[in-house]
Structure formats: structure tokens, C-alpha cells
C-alpha positions in Angstrom: -0.2 5.8 11.3 -3.7 6.6 9.7 -3.8 8.6 6.5 -6.7 10.7 5.5 -8.7 8.8 2.7 -9.8 10.3 -0.5 -11.1 8.6 -3.7 -10.6 8.5 -7.1 -13.7 8.9 -9.3 -14.5 6.2 -11.8 -17.3 6.9 -14.4 -18.4 3.3 -14.3 -20.5 1.5 -11.6 -18.7 0.1 -8.6 -18.8 -3.5 -9.8 -17.2 -2.7 -13.2 -14.5 -0.7 -11.5 -14.2 -3.6 -9.0 -13.8 -6.4 -11.5 -11.2 -4.7 -13.5 -9.1 -3.5 -10.5 -9.0 -6.9 -8.7 -8.3 -8.9 -11.8 -4.5 -9.5 -11.7 -4.5 -9.8 -15.6 -5.4 -6.1 -16.0 -2.7 -4.8 -13.5 0.2 -4.2 -15.8 -2.3 -2.1 -18.0 -2.8 0.4 -15.2 -0.1 0.0 -12.6 2.9 1.9 -13.5 5.2 -0.2 -11.3 4.5 -3.4 -13.3 6.0 -5.0 -16.3 3.7 -8.1 -16.0 2.1 -10.5 -13.7 2.8 -14.4 -13.7 1.7 -17.4 -12.3 -1.8 -16.2 -11.7 -3.7 -18.9 -9.8 -6.5 -19.9 -12.1 -10.2 -19.2 -11.5 -12.1 -16.2 -10.5 -10.6 -13.6 -8.3 -11.2 -14.4 -4.8 -9.5 -14.8 -1.3 -6.4 -16.8 -1.5 -5.9 -16.1 -5.3 -2.0 -15.7 -5.9 0.3 -14.3 -8.7 3.6 -13.0 -9.1 4.0 -9.1 -9.7 7.1 -8.5 -12.0 8.1 -5.0 -11.3 9.7 -2.4 -13.4 13.1 -2.8 -11.6 12.7 -6.5 -12.0 11.7 -7.2 -8.4 9.2 -10.3 -8.1 6.7 -10.0 -5.4 4.4 -12.8 -4.3 0.8 -11.3 -4.2 -2.3 -12.6 -2.6 -5.9 -11.7 -2.3 -6.7 -11.4 1.5 -10.2 -10.0 1.4 -12.9 -9.6 -1.1 -16.4 -8.4 -0.7 -17.7 -7.8 -4.2 -18.3 -4.9 -5.0 -17.2 -2.9 -2.0 -13.8 -4.0 -0.7 -10.6 -5.8 -1.8 -7.3 -6.2 -0.2 -4.1 -7.6 -1.5 -0.8 -8.4 0.3 2.6 -8.5 -1.5 5.7 -10.1 0.0 9.3 -9.6 -1.1 12.3 -10.5 1.1 11.0 -9.1 4.6 8.8 -6.5 3.1 5.0 -6.7 3.2 2.8 -4.2 1.4 -0.9 -4.1 1.8 -3.3 -2.4 -0.6 -7.1 -2.0 0.1 -9.5 -0.6 -2.3 -12.9 0.6 -1.1 -15.8 1.2 -3.7 -18.4 3.5 -3.0 -21.2 4.1 -5.4 -21.4 8.0 -6.6 -24.2 8.7 -9.1 -23.6 6.7 -12.1 -20.1 5.9 -11.2 -18.1 5.2 -7.9 -15.2 6.6 -5.7 -12.3 4.1 -5.2 -10.5 4.9 -1.9 -7.1 3.3 -1.4 -5.3 2.5 1.8 -1.7 1.4 1.4 0.8 0.3 4.0 4.4 -1.1 3.7 6.0 -2.9 6.6 9.4 -4.5 6.9 11.3 -6.9 9.2 14.9 -7.0 10.3 17.3 -5.2 8.0 14.3 -4.5 5.6 12.6 -2.4 8.1 14.2 1.1 7.3 13.5 0.6 3.7 10.0 -0.4 4.1 9.7 2.8 6.3 10.9 4.9 3.4 8.9 3.0 0.7 5.8 3.5 3.0 6.1 7.1 2.9 6.9 7.4 -0.8 5.0 4.6 -2.7 1.5 5.8 -1.8 2.2 8.9 -4.1 1.9 6.4 -6.9 -1.3 4.7 -6.2 -3.5 7.8 -6.9 -2.1 8.3 -10.5 -2.4 4.6 -11.1 -6.0 4.7 -10.1 -6.7 7.6 -12.3 -5.1 5.8 -15.1 -7.4 3.0 -14.6 -10.4 5.3 -14.3 -9.4 6.6 -17.8 -9.1 3.2 -19.2 -12.4 2.1 -18.2 -14.0 5.5 -19.1 -12.7 4.9 -22.6 -14.2 1.5 -23.1 
């Protein structure tokens, strides 16, 4: 199912927003569902970089960057017990700042399929407030 795309305005250039949002070390600062990240593969962000998201309920999802075209597009895939979540962020210059547009999709296999269907419909509601929080953090720096 295709969802209409909308963006969150960042008052910083796309390369600044991109660098902040794709860095796993910053994720717990702006992503409300995270307690922390662990086991970040060292080095600069890039395709194949992995880490573990430790969520507020204590779930541990294995994350991987699967696409990175700086400063335009970034995609991560998270995996946890038969559930796969894919988040793509597209960055479009907008005056002195940029618009960050997310695409979020959750799928599941086997007995996790019904749960993934529900999460897919609900979790996207958290993406926009998290991006707005990130925009505020960067605007205050």
C-alpha cells in the first residue's frame, strides 16, 4: 500500500540533517522508541553498517543501513523475530533548510504477520513526531 508522502522541515541544510539522522549514535536522542543503540559497527555511516536498537519495551532489533546516497536518501532495515521494518528518509533542499520525507513499512512472516500488519498501520504515526524532535534538536545547536 502506497502512502502519501509529506515532509518535516529542518532549518539546517540537507547534508547536516542527513549526517545527524543516519548516525546510529544520535538515534536515542531523537527517536522516542529507543533506550539506546549497541554494537554499532565502527566507521562512517554506509551501506552495510549494522547496530542493535534497544527499544523502550526492551526488544532488540538488528538494524542495517541498506541504501545511502549522501545527502539525498538513506534506508535502514530492522529485523526482529520474523518482523522486518524498513525506513527510508529522503532529503530535499528547501531554501536554507530541507524537507525530510519518511517512508516506513513493516512486514512479517509466519505467526508474526498479523502483528506486523498492525504495527505497520500504527508505528508510522511515531515517525513524524520523532523527526520533528530531531529538527528541533538541530535548530537549537
